[in-house]
mmCIF entry with sequence, helices, sheets and N, C-alpha, C, O atoms, coordinates in Angstrom:
data_MODEL
# 
_entry.id   MODEL 
# 
_entity.id                         1 
_entity.type                       polymer 
_entity.pdbx_number_of_molecules   1 
# 
_entity_poly.entity_id                      1 
_entity_poly.type                           'polypeptide(L)' 
_entity_poly.nstd_linkage                   no 
_entity_poly.nstd_monomer                   no 
_entity_poly.pdbx_seq_one_letter_code       MTENLPFEIETNCWSELPEDQRDFFCFQEDYLPLPREHALQIQRLTVES 
_entity_poly.pdbx_seq_one_letter_code_can   MTENLPFEIETNCWSELPEDQRDFFCFQEDYLPLPREHALQIQRLTVES 
_entity_poly.pdbx_strand_id                 A 
# 
loop_
_entity_poly_seq.entity_id 
_entity_poly_seq.num 
_entity_poly_seq.mon_id 
_entity_poly_seq.hetero 
1 1  MET n 
1 2  THR n 
1 3  GLU n 
1 4  ASN n 
1 5  LEU n 
1 6  PRO n 
1 7  PHE n 
1 8  GLU n 
1 9  ILE n 
1 10 GLU n 
1 11 THR n 
1 12 ASN n 
1 13 CYS n 
1 14 TRP n 
1 15 SER n 
1 16 GLU n 
1 17 LEU n 
1 18 PRO n 
1 19 GLU n 
1 20 ASP n 
1 21 GLN n 
1 22 ARG n 
1 23 ASP n 
1 24 PHE n 
1 25 PHE n 
1 26 CYS n 
1 27 PHE n 
1 28 GLN n 
1 29 GLU n 
1 30 ASP n 
1 31 TYR n 
1 32 LEU n 
1 33 PRO n 
1 34 LEU n 
1 35 PRO n 
1 36 ARG n 
1 37 GLU n 
1 38 HIS n 
1 39 ALA n 
1 40 LEU n 
1 41 GLN n 
1 42 ILE n 
1 43 GLN n 
1 44 ARG n 
1 45 LEU n 
1 46 THR n 
1 47 VAL n 
1 48 GLU n 
1 49 SER n 
# 
_struct_asym.id          A 
_struct_asym.entity_id   1 
# 
loop_
_struct_conf.conf_type_id 
_struct_conf.id 
_struct_conf.pdbx_PDB_helix_id 
_struct_conf.beg_label_comp_id 
_struct_conf.beg_label_asym_id 
_struct_conf.beg_label_seq_id 
_struct_conf.pdbx_beg_PDB_ins_code 
_struct_conf.end_label_comp_id 
_struct_conf.end_label_asym_id 
_struct_conf.end_label_seq_id 
_struct_conf.pdbx_end_PDB_ins_code 
_struct_conf.beg_auth_comp_id 
_struct_conf.beg_auth_asym_id 
_struct_conf.beg_auth_seq_id 
_struct_conf.end_auth_comp_id 
_struct_conf.end_auth_asym_id 
_struct_conf.end_auth_seq_id 
_struct_conf.pdbx_PDB_helix_class 
_struct_conf.details 
_struct_conf.pdbx_PDB_helix_length 
HELX_P HELX_P1 AA1 THR A 2  ? ASN A 4  ? THR A 2  ASN A 4  5 ? 3  
HELX_P HELX_P2 AA2 TRP A 14 ? GLU A 16 ? TRP A 14 GLU A 16 5 ? 3  
HELX_P HELX_P3 AA3 GLU A 19 ? ASP A 23 ? GLU A 19 ASP A 23 1 ? 5  
HELX_P HELX_P4 AA4 GLU A 29 ? TYR A 31 ? GLU A 29 TYR A 31 5 ? 3  
HELX_P HELX_P5 AA5 ARG A 36 ? THR A 46 ? ARG A 36 THR A 46 1 ? 11 
# 
_struct_conf_type.id          HELX_P 
_struct_conf_type.criteria    ? 
_struct_conf_type.reference   ? 
# 
loop_
_atom_site.group_PDB 
_atom_site.id 
_atom_site.type_symbol 
_atom_site.label_atom_id 
_atom_site.label_alt_id 
_atom_site.label_comp_id 
_atom_site.label_asym_id 
_atom_site.label_entity_id 
_atom_site.label_seq_id 
_atom_site.pdbx_PDB_ins_code 
_atom_site.Cartn_x 
_atom_site.Cartn_y 
_atom_site.Cartn_z 
_atom_site.occupancy 
_atom_site.B_iso_or_equiv 
_atom_site.pdbx_formal_charge 
_atom_site.auth_seq_id 
_atom_site.auth_comp_id 
_atom_site.auth_asym_id 
_atom_site.auth_atom_id 
_atom_site.pdbx_PDB_model_num 
ATOM 1   N N  . MET A 1 1  ? -37.001 25.295  -29.149 1.00 0.00 ? 1  MET A N  1 
ATOM 2   C CA . MET A 1 1  ? -37.159 24.298  -28.101 1.00 0.00 ? 1  MET A CA 1 
ATOM 3   C C  . MET A 1 1  ? -36.554 24.796  -26.787 1.00 0.00 ? 1  MET A C  1 
ATOM 4   O O  . MET A 1 1  ? -37.186 24.660  -25.738 1.00 0.00 ? 1  MET A O  1 
ATOM 5   N N  . THR A 1 2  ? -35.376 25.354  -26.816 1.00 0.00 ? 2  THR A N  1 
ATOM 6   C CA . THR A 1 2  ? -34.718 25.787  -25.585 1.00 0.00 ? 2  THR A CA 1 
ATOM 7   C C  . THR A 1 2  ? -35.404 26.979  -24.945 1.00 0.00 ? 2  THR A C  1 
ATOM 8   O O  . THR A 1 2  ? -35.190 27.246  -23.762 1.00 0.00 ? 2  THR A O  1 
ATOM 9   N N  . GLU A 1 3  ? -36.227 27.706  -25.698 1.00 0.00 ? 3  GLU A N  1 
ATOM 10  C CA . GLU A 1 3  ? -36.916 28.863  -25.138 1.00 0.00 ? 3  GLU A CA 1 
ATOM 11  C C  . GLU A 1 3  ? -37.923 28.457  -24.063 1.00 0.00 ? 3  GLU A C  1 
ATOM 12  O O  . GLU A 1 3  ? -38.249 29.261  -23.189 1.00 0.00 ? 3  GLU A O  1 
ATOM 13  N N  . ASN A 1 4  ? -38.414 27.235  -24.118 1.00 0.00 ? 4  ASN A N  1 
ATOM 14  C CA . ASN A 1 4  ? -39.442 26.775  -23.181 1.00 0.00 ? 4  ASN A CA 1 
ATOM 15  C C  . ASN A 1 4  ? -38.880 26.131  -21.919 1.00 0.00 ? 4  ASN A C  1 
ATOM 16  O O  . ASN A 1 4  ? -39.642 25.733  -21.038 1.00 0.00 ? 4  ASN A O  1 
ATOM 17  N N  . LEU A 1 5  ? -37.590 26.026  -21.822 1.00 0.00 ? 5  LEU A N  1 
ATOM 18  C CA . LEU A 1 5  ? -36.988 25.371  -20.661 1.00 0.00 ? 5  LEU A CA 1 
ATOM 19  C C  . LEU A 1 5  ? -36.758 26.375  -19.536 1.00 0.00 ? 5  LEU A C  1 
ATOM 20  O O  . LEU A 1 5  ? -36.442 27.537  -19.791 1.00 0.00 ? 5  LEU A O  1 
ATOM 21  N N  . PRO A 1 6  ? -36.918 25.923  -18.289 1.00 0.00 ? 6  PRO A N  1 
ATOM 22  C CA . PRO A 1 6  ? -36.725 26.829  -17.153 1.00 0.00 ? 6  PRO A CA 1 
ATOM 23  C C  . PRO A 1 6  ? -35.256 26.998  -16.748 1.00 0.00 ? 6  PRO A C  1 
ATOM 24  O O  . PRO A 1 6  ? -34.958 27.572  -15.701 1.00 0.00 ? 6  PRO A O  1 
ATOM 25  N N  . PHE A 1 7  ? -34.354 26.501  -17.574 1.00 0.00 ? 7  PHE A N  1 
ATOM 26  C CA . PHE A 1 7  ? -32.928 26.620  -17.281 1.00 0.00 ? 7  PHE A CA 1 
ATOM 27  C C  . PHE A 1 7  ? -32.184 26.880  -18.582 1.00 0.00 ? 7  PHE A C  1 
ATOM 28  O O  . PHE A 1 7  ? -32.706 26.655  -19.674 1.00 0.00 ? 7  PHE A O  1 
ATOM 29  N N  . GLU A 1 8  ? -30.973 27.350  -18.444 1.00 0.00 ? 8  GLU A N  1 
ATOM 30  C CA . GLU A 1 8  ? -30.156 27.684  -19.606 1.00 0.00 ? 8  GLU A CA 1 
ATOM 31  C C  . GLU A 1 8  ? -29.395 26.458  -20.096 1.00 0.00 ? 8  GLU A C  1 
ATOM 32  O O  . GLU A 1 8  ? -28.935 25.641  -19.298 1.00 0.00 ? 8  GLU A O  1 
ATOM 33  N N  . ILE A 1 9  ? -29.271 26.341  -21.380 1.00 0.00 ? 9  ILE A N  1 
ATOM 34  C CA . ILE A 1 9  ? -28.513 25.243  -21.978 1.00 0.00 ? 9  ILE A CA 1 
ATOM 35  C C  . ILE A 1 9  ? -27.310 25.826  -22.697 1.00 0.00 ? 9  ILE A C  1 
ATOM 36  O O  . ILE A 1 9  ? -27.423 26.768  -23.481 1.00 0.00 ? 9  ILE A O  1 
ATOM 37  N N  . GLU A 1 10 ? -26.164 25.245  -22.412 1.00 0.00 ? 10 GLU A N  1 
ATOM 38  C CA . GLU A 1 10 ? -24.930 25.670  -23.072 1.00 0.00 ? 10 GLU A CA 1 
ATOM 39  C C  . GLU A 1 10 ? -24.493 24.567  -24.019 1.00 0.00 ? 10 GLU A C  1 
ATOM 40  O O  . GLU A 1 10 ? -24.489 23.393  -23.649 1.00 0.00 ? 10 GLU A O  1 
ATOM 41  N N  . THR A 1 11 ? -24.131 24.930  -25.220 1.00 0.00 ? 11 THR A N  1 
ATOM 42  C CA . THR A 1 11 ? -23.690 23.939  -26.200 1.00 0.00 ? 11 THR A CA 1 
ATOM 43  C C  . THR A 1 11 ? -22.273 24.245  -26.650 1.00 0.00 ? 11 THR A C  1 
ATOM 44  O O  . THR A 1 11 ? -21.828 25.393  -26.642 1.00 0.00 ? 11 THR A O  1 
ATOM 45  N N  . ASN A 1 12 ? -21.584 23.197  -27.039 1.00 0.00 ? 12 ASN A N  1 
ATOM 46  C CA . ASN A 1 12 ? -20.231 23.325  -27.582 1.00 0.00 ? 12 ASN A CA 1 
ATOM 47  C C  . ASN A 1 12 ? -20.141 22.491  -28.850 1.00 0.00 ? 12 ASN A C  1 
ATOM 48  O O  . ASN A 1 12 ? -20.719 21.407  -28.933 1.00 0.00 ? 12 ASN A O  1 
ATOM 49  N N  . CYS A 1 13 ? -19.434 22.989  -29.807 1.00 0.00 ? 13 CYS A N  1 
ATOM 50  C CA . CYS A 1 13 ? -19.188 22.236  -31.030 1.00 0.00 ? 13 CYS A CA 1 
ATOM 51  C C  . CYS A 1 13 ? -18.277 21.046  -30.698 1.00 0.00 ? 13 CYS A C  1 
ATOM 52  O O  . CYS A 1 13 ? -17.317 21.187  -29.940 1.00 0.00 ? 13 CYS A O  1 
ATOM 53  N N  . TRP A 1 14 ? -18.580 19.889  -31.266 1.00 0.00 ? 14 TRP A N  1 
ATOM 54  C CA . TRP A 1 14 ? -17.805 18.679  -30.979 1.00 0.00 ? 14 TRP A CA 1 
ATOM 55  C C  . TRP A 1 14 ? -16.313 18.900  -31.227 1.00 0.00 ? 14 TRP A C  1 
ATOM 56  O O  . TRP A 1 14 ? -15.480 18.472  -30.427 1.00 0.00 ? 14 TRP A O  1 
ATOM 57  N N  . SER A 1 15 ? -15.982 19.555  -32.312 1.00 0.00 ? 15 SER A N  1 
ATOM 58  C CA . SER A 1 15 ? -14.571 19.763  -32.656 1.00 0.00 ? 15 SER A CA 1 
ATOM 59  C C  . SER A 1 15 ? -13.870 20.736  -31.707 1.00 0.00 ? 15 SER A C  1 
ATOM 60  O O  . SER A 1 15 ? -12.641 20.785  -31.668 1.00 0.00 ? 15 SER A O  1 
ATOM 61  N N  . GLU A 1 16 ? -14.637 21.502  -30.951 1.00 0.00 ? 16 GLU A N  1 
ATOM 62  C CA . GLU A 1 16 ? -14.042 22.448  -30.005 1.00 0.00 ? 16 GLU A CA 1 
ATOM 63  C C  . GLU A 1 16 ? -13.813 21.845  -28.619 1.00 0.00 ? 16 GLU A C  1 
ATOM 64  O O  . GLU A 1 16 ? -13.150 22.452  -27.778 1.00 0.00 ? 16 GLU A O  1 
ATOM 65  N N  . LEU A 1 17 ? -14.359 20.655  -28.383 1.00 0.00 ? 17 LEU A N  1 
ATOM 66  C CA . LEU A 1 17 ? -14.172 20.010  -27.083 1.00 0.00 ? 17 LEU A CA 1 
ATOM 67  C C  . LEU A 1 17 ? -12.748 19.495  -26.950 1.00 0.00 ? 17 LEU A C  1 
ATOM 68  O O  . LEU A 1 17 ? -12.177 19.010  -27.926 1.00 0.00 ? 17 LEU A O  1 
ATOM 69  N N  . PRO A 1 18 ? -12.161 19.590  -25.752 1.00 0.00 ? 18 PRO A N  1 
ATOM 70  C CA . PRO A 1 18 ? -10.838 18.999  -25.538 1.00 0.00 ? 18 PRO A CA 1 
ATOM 71  C C  . PRO A 1 18 ? -10.915 17.472  -25.667 1.00 0.00 ? 18 PRO A C  1 
ATOM 72  O O  . PRO A 1 18 ? -11.971 16.874  -25.465 1.00 0.00 ? 18 PRO A O  1 
ATOM 73  N N  . GLU A 1 19 ? -9.810  16.873  -25.998 1.00 0.00 ? 19 GLU A N  1 
ATOM 74  C CA . GLU A 1 19 ? -9.753  15.425  -26.222 1.00 0.00 ? 19 GLU A CA 1 
ATOM 75  C C  . GLU A 1 19 ? -10.288 14.627  -25.030 1.00 0.00 ? 19 GLU A C  1 
ATOM 76  O O  . GLU A 1 19 ? -11.010 13.650  -25.226 1.00 0.00 ? 19 GLU A O  1 
ATOM 77  N N  . ASP A 1 20 ? -9.951  15.019  -23.807 1.00 0.00 ? 20 ASP A N  1 
ATOM 78  C CA . ASP A 1 20 ? -10.399 14.254  -22.636 1.00 0.00 ? 20 ASP A CA 1 
ATOM 79  C C  . ASP A 1 20 ? -11.919 14.286  -22.490 1.00 0.00 ? 20 ASP A C  1 
ATOM 80  O O  . ASP A 1 20 ? -12.495 13.339  -21.954 1.00 0.00 ? 20 ASP A O  1 
ATOM 81  N N  . GLN A 1 21 ? -12.574 15.325  -22.941 1.00 0.00 ? 21 GLN A N  1 
ATOM 82  C CA . GLN A 1 21 ? -14.035 15.379  -22.880 1.00 0.00 ? 21 GLN A CA 1 
ATOM 83  C C  . GLN A 1 21 ? -14.666 14.568  -24.010 1.00 0.00 ? 21 GLN A C  1 
ATOM 84  O O  . GLN A 1 21 ? -15.735 13.984  -23.832 1.00 0.00 ? 21 GLN A O  1 
ATOM 85  N N  . ARG A 1 22 ? -14.018 14.530  -25.153 1.00 0.00 ? 22 ARG A N  1 
ATOM 86  C CA . ARG A 1 22 ? -14.545 13.722  -26.259 1.00 0.00 ? 22 ARG A CA 1 
ATOM 87  C C  . ARG A 1 22 ? -14.400 12.238  -25.963 1.00 0.00 ? 22 ARG A C  1 
ATOM 88  O O  . ARG A 1 22 ? -15.260 11.447  -26.349 1.00 0.00 ? 22 ARG A O  1 
ATOM 89  N N  . ASP A 1 23 ? -13.322 11.845  -25.281 1.00 0.00 ? 23 ASP A N  1 
ATOM 90  C CA . ASP A 1 23 ? -13.108 10.436  -24.952 1.00 0.00 ? 23 ASP A CA 1 
ATOM 91  C C  . ASP A 1 23 ? -14.233 9.873   -24.105 1.00 0.00 ? 23 ASP A C  1 
ATOM 92  O O  . ASP A 1 23 ? -14.538 8.684   -24.194 1.00 0.00 ? 23 ASP A O  1 
ATOM 93  N N  . PHE A 1 24 ? -14.849 10.701  -23.290 1.00 0.00 ? 24 PHE A N  1 
ATOM 94  C CA . PHE A 1 24 ? -15.934 10.245  -22.427 1.00 0.00 ? 24 PHE A CA 1 
ATOM 95  C C  . PHE A 1 24 ? -17.083 9.664   -23.248 1.00 0.00 ? 24 PHE A C  1 
ATOM 96  O O  . PHE A 1 24 ? -17.773 8.752   -22.793 1.00 0.00 ? 24 PHE A O  1 
ATOM 97  N N  . PHE A 1 25 ? -17.290 10.184  -24.442 1.00 0.00 ? 25 PHE A N  1 
ATOM 98  C CA . PHE A 1 25 ? -18.412 9.764   -25.276 1.00 0.00 ? 25 PHE A CA 1 
ATOM 99  C C  . PHE A 1 25 ? -18.026 8.752   -26.343 1.00 0.00 ? 25 PHE A C  1 
ATOM 100 O O  . PHE A 1 25 ? -18.874 8.331   -27.129 1.00 0.00 ? 25 PHE A O  1 
ATOM 101 N N  . CYS A 1 26 ? -16.766 8.358   -26.382 1.00 0.00 ? 26 CYS A N  1 
ATOM 102 C CA . CYS A 1 26 ? -16.292 7.457   -27.429 1.00 0.00 ? 26 CYS A CA 1 
ATOM 103 C C  . CYS A 1 26 ? -15.946 6.097   -26.841 1.00 0.00 ? 26 CYS A C  1 
ATOM 104 O O  . CYS A 1 26 ? -15.472 5.992   -25.709 1.00 0.00 ? 26 CYS A O  1 
ATOM 105 N N  . PHE A 1 27 ? -16.191 5.071   -27.622 1.00 0.00 ? 27 PHE A N  1 
ATOM 106 C CA . PHE A 1 27 ? -15.751 3.745   -27.234 1.00 0.00 ? 27 PHE A CA 1 
ATOM 107 C C  . PHE A 1 27 ? -14.275 3.611   -27.557 1.00 0.00 ? 27 PHE A C  1 
ATOM 108 O O  . PHE A 1 27 ? -13.804 4.091   -28.588 1.00 0.00 ? 27 PHE A O  1 
ATOM 109 N N  . GLN A 1 28 ? -13.569 2.967   -26.683 1.00 0.00 ? 28 GLN A N  1 
ATOM 110 C CA . GLN A 1 28 ? -12.156 2.726   -26.936 1.00 0.00 ? 28 GLN A CA 1 
ATOM 111 C C  . GLN A 1 28 ? -12.024 1.541   -27.892 1.00 0.00 ? 28 GLN A C  1 
ATOM 112 O O  . GLN A 1 28 ? -13.018 0.884   -28.199 1.00 0.00 ? 28 GLN A O  1 
ATOM 113 N N  . GLU A 1 29 ? -10.840 1.270   -28.351 1.00 0.00 ? 29 GLU A N  1 
ATOM 114 C CA . GLU A 1 29 ? -10.617 0.187   -29.307 1.00 0.00 ? 29 GLU A CA 1 
ATOM 115 C C  . GLU A 1 29 ? -11.039 -1.162  -28.743 1.00 0.00 ? 29 GLU A C  1 
ATOM 116 O O  . GLU A 1 29 ? -11.348 -2.078  -29.505 1.00 0.00 ? 29 GLU A O  1 
ATOM 117 N N  . ASP A 1 30 ? -11.058 -1.299  -27.421 1.00 0.00 ? 30 ASP A N  1 
ATOM 118 C CA . ASP A 1 30 ? -11.457 -2.566  -26.810 1.00 0.00 ? 30 ASP A CA 1 
ATOM 119 C C  . ASP A 1 30 ? -12.890 -2.937  -27.151 1.00 0.00 ? 30 ASP A C  1 
ATOM 120 O O  . ASP A 1 30 ? -13.256 -4.111  -27.095 1.00 0.00 ? 30 ASP A O  1 
ATOM 121 N N  . TYR A 1 31 ? -13.697 -1.958  -27.500 1.00 0.00 ? 31 TYR A N  1 
ATOM 122 C CA . TYR A 1 31 ? -15.104 -2.214  -27.758 1.00 0.00 ? 31 TYR A CA 1 
ATOM 123 C C  . TYR A 1 31 ? -15.421 -2.357  -29.240 1.00 0.00 ? 31 TYR A C  1 
ATOM 124 O O  . TYR A 1 31 ? -16.574 -2.582  -29.609 1.00 0.00 ? 31 TYR A O  1 
ATOM 125 N N  . LEU A 1 32 ? -14.424 -2.232  -30.077 1.00 0.00 ? 32 LEU A N  1 
ATOM 126 C CA . LEU A 1 32 ? -14.652 -2.385  -31.506 1.00 0.00 ? 32 LEU A CA 1 
ATOM 127 C C  . LEU A 1 32 ? -14.830 -3.863  -31.825 1.00 0.00 ? 32 LEU A C  1 
ATOM 128 O O  . LEU A 1 32 ? -14.451 -4.716  -31.022 1.00 0.00 ? 32 LEU A O  1 
ATOM 129 N N  . PRO A 1 33 ? -15.398 -4.179  -32.983 1.00 0.00 ? 33 PRO A N  1 
ATOM 130 C CA . PRO A 1 33 ? -15.573 -5.599  -33.347 1.00 0.00 ? 33 PRO A CA 1 
ATOM 131 C C  . PRO A 1 33 ? -14.253 -6.359  -33.260 1.00 0.00 ? 33 PRO A C  1 
ATOM 132 O O  . PRO A 1 33 ? -13.175 -5.796  -33.448 1.00 0.00 ? 33 PRO A O  1 
ATOM 133 N N  . LEU A 1 34 ? -14.368 -7.637  -32.972 1.00 0.00 ? 34 LEU A N  1 
ATOM 134 C CA . LEU A 1 34 ? -13.173 -8.474  -32.840 1.00 0.00 ? 34 LEU A CA 1 
ATOM 135 C C  . LEU A 1 34 ? -12.401 -8.546  -34.150 1.00 0.00 ? 34 LEU A C  1 
ATOM 136 O O  . LEU A 1 34 ? -12.991 -8.572  -35.230 1.00 0.00 ? 34 LEU A O  1 
ATOM 137 N N  . PRO A 1 35 ? -11.075 -8.578  -34.044 1.00 0.00 ? 35 PRO A N  1 
ATOM 138 C CA . PRO A 1 35 ? -10.293 -8.842  -35.256 1.00 0.00 ? 35 PRO A CA 1 
ATOM 139 C C  . PRO A 1 35 ? -10.662 -10.226 -35.793 1.00 0.00 ? 35 PRO A C  1 
ATOM 140 O O  . PRO A 1 35 ? -11.036 -11.113 -35.026 1.00 0.00 ? 35 PRO A O  1 
ATOM 141 N N  . ARG A 1 36 ? -10.558 -10.402 -37.071 1.00 0.00 ? 36 ARG A N  1 
ATOM 142 C CA . ARG A 1 36 ? -10.963 -11.661 -37.710 1.00 0.00 ? 36 ARG A CA 1 
ATOM 143 C C  . ARG A 1 36 ? -10.302 -12.875 -37.058 1.00 0.00 ? 36 ARG A C  1 
ATOM 144 O O  . ARG A 1 36 ? -10.960 -13.893 -36.842 1.00 0.00 ? 36 ARG A O  1 
ATOM 145 N N  . GLU A 1 37 ? -9.010  -12.778 -36.743 1.00 0.00 ? 37 GLU A N  1 
ATOM 146 C CA . GLU A 1 37 ? -8.322  -13.946 -36.168 1.00 0.00 ? 37 GLU A CA 1 
ATOM 147 C C  . GLU A 1 37 ? -8.865  -14.303 -34.785 1.00 0.00 ? 37 GLU A C  1 
ATOM 148 O O  . GLU A 1 37 ? -8.887  -15.481 -34.429 1.00 0.00 ? 37 GLU A O  1 
ATOM 149 N N  . HIS A 1 38 ? -9.298  -13.327 -34.004 1.00 0.00 ? 38 HIS A N  1 
ATOM 150 C CA . HIS A 1 38 ? -9.884  -13.619 -32.694 1.00 0.00 ? 38 HIS A CA 1 
ATOM 151 C C  . HIS A 1 38 ? -11.242 -14.284 -32.859 1.00 0.00 ? 38 HIS A C  1 
ATOM 152 O O  . HIS A 1 38 ? -11.568 -15.233 -32.146 1.00 0.00 ? 38 HIS A O  1 
ATOM 153 N N  . ALA A 1 39 ? -12.025 -13.788 -33.794 1.00 0.00 ? 39 ALA A N  1 
ATOM 154 C CA . ALA A 1 39 ? -13.337 -14.380 -34.037 1.00 0.00 ? 39 ALA A CA 1 
ATOM 155 C C  . ALA A 1 39 ? -13.188 -15.835 -34.472 1.00 0.00 ? 39 ALA A C  1 
ATOM 156 O O  . ALA A 1 39 ? -13.974 -16.686 -34.055 1.00 0.00 ? 39 ALA A O  1 
ATOM 157 N N  . LEU A 1 40 ? -12.195 -16.130 -35.302 1.00 0.00 ? 40 LEU A N  1 
ATOM 158 C CA . LEU A 1 40 ? -11.970 -17.506 -35.750 1.00 0.00 ? 40 LEU A CA 1 
ATOM 159 C C  . LEU A 1 40 ? -11.542 -18.402 -34.595 1.00 0.00 ? 40 LEU A C  1 
ATOM 160 O O  . LEU A 1 40 ? -11.972 -19.553 -34.520 1.00 0.00 ? 40 LEU A O  1 
ATOM 161 N N  . GLN A 1 41 ? -10.705 -17.899 -33.695 1.00 0.00 ? 41 GLN A N  1 
ATOM 162 C CA . GLN A 1 41 ? -10.283 -18.687 -32.537 1.00 0.00 ? 41 GLN A CA 1 
ATOM 163 C C  . GLN A 1 41 ? -11.475 -19.010 -31.643 1.00 0.00 ? 41 GLN A C  1 
ATOM 164 O O  . GLN A 1 41 ? -11.597 -20.136 -31.159 1.00 0.00 ? 41 GLN A O  1 
ATOM 165 N N  . ILE A 1 42 ? -12.345 -18.046 -31.422 1.00 0.00 ? 42 ILE A N  1 
ATOM 166 C CA . ILE A 1 42 ? -13.531 -18.276 -30.592 1.00 0.00 ? 42 ILE A CA 1 
ATOM 167 C C  . ILE A 1 42 ? -14.446 -19.286 -31.267 1.00 0.00 ? 42 ILE A C  1 
ATOM 168 O O  . ILE A 1 42 ? -15.002 -20.165 -30.609 1.00 0.00 ? 42 ILE A O  1 
ATOM 169 N N  . GLN A 1 43 ? -14.601 -19.163 -32.570 1.00 0.00 ? 43 GLN A N  1 
ATOM 170 C CA . GLN A 1 43 ? -15.450 -20.105 -33.295 1.00 0.00 ? 43 GLN A CA 1 
ATOM 171 C C  . GLN A 1 43 ? -14.912 -21.524 -33.151 1.00 0.00 ? 43 GLN A C  1 
ATOM 172 O O  . GLN A 1 43 ? -15.683 -22.462 -32.951 1.00 0.00 ? 43 GLN A O  1 
ATOM 173 N N  . ARG A 1 44 ? -13.597 -21.686 -33.251 1.00 0.00 ? 44 ARG A N  1 
ATOM 174 C CA . ARG A 1 44 ? -12.992 -23.021 -33.111 1.00 0.00 ? 44 ARG A CA 1 
ATOM 175 C C  . ARG A 1 44 ? -13.237 -23.596 -31.721 1.00 0.00 ? 44 ARG A C  1 
ATOM 176 O O  . ARG A 1 44 ? -13.428 -24.803 -31.575 1.00 0.00 ? 44 ARG A O  1 
ATOM 177 N N  . LEU A 1 45 ? -13.232 -22.745 -30.705 1.00 0.00 ? 45 LEU A N  1 
ATOM 178 C CA . LEU A 1 45 ? -13.460 -23.221 -29.341 1.00 0.00 ? 45 LEU A CA 1 
ATOM 179 C C  . LEU A 1 45 ? -14.906 -23.649 -29.121 1.00 0.00 ? 45 LEU A C  1 
ATOM 180 O O  . LEU A 1 45 ? -15.177 -24.516 -28.291 1.00 0.00 ? 45 LEU A O  1 
ATOM 181 N N  . THR A 1 46 ? -15.829 -23.051 -29.852 1.00 0.00 ? 46 THR A N  1 
ATOM 182 C CA . THR A 1 46 ? -17.245 -23.341 -29.620 1.00 0.00 ? 46 THR A CA 1 
ATOM 183 C C  . THR A 1 46 ? -17.793 -24.421 -30.538 1.00 0.00 ? 46 THR A C  1 
ATOM 184 O O  . THR A 1 46 ? -18.889 -24.930 -30.304 1.00 0.00 ? 46 THR A O  1 
ATOM 185 N N  . VAL A 1 47 ? -17.054 -24.776 -31.572 1.00 0.00 ? 47 VAL A N  1 
ATOM 186 C CA . VAL A 1 47 ? -17.518 -25.810 -32.504 1.00 0.00 ? 47 VAL A CA 1 
ATOM 187 C C  . VAL A 1 47 ? -17.245 -27.172 -31.885 1.00 0.00 ? 47 VAL A C  1 
ATOM 188 O O  . VAL A 1 47 ? -16.138 -27.465 -31.434 1.00 0.00 ? 47 VAL A O  1 
ATOM 189 N N  . GLU A 1 48 ? -18.285 -27.992 -31.878 1.00 0.00 ? 48 GLU A N  1 
ATOM 190 C CA . GLU A 1 48 ? -18.100 -29.349 -31.348 1.00 0.00 ? 48 GLU A CA 1 
ATOM 191 C C  . GLU A 1 48 ? -17.266 -30.153 -32.336 1.00 0.00 ? 48 GLU A C  1 
ATOM 192 O O  . GLU A 1 48 ? -17.500 -30.101 -33.543 1.00 0.00 ? 48 GLU A O  1 
ATOM 193 N N  . SER A 1 49 ? -16.277 -30.908 -31.808 1.00 0.00 ? 49 SER A N  1 
ATOM 194 C CA . SER A 1 49 ? -15.447 -31.707 -32.712 1.00 0.00 ? 49 SER A CA 1 
ATOM 195 C C  . SER A 1 49 ? -15.866 -33.147 -32.706 1.00 0.00 ? 49 SER A C  1 
ATOM 196 O O  . SER A 1 49 ? -15.274 -33.965 -33.411 1.00 0.00 ? 49 SER A O  1 
# 
């Protein structure tokens, strides 16, 4: 595939990338699913009483 491109492509193994470059492609903990207790609190706020 790369033979047909008019430019050179450089690749690096994921494990060889420095941490700051890997972080660019990773979601931080803020984006992980909500902890169960937070989800329950939100559910309580949205349930009509």
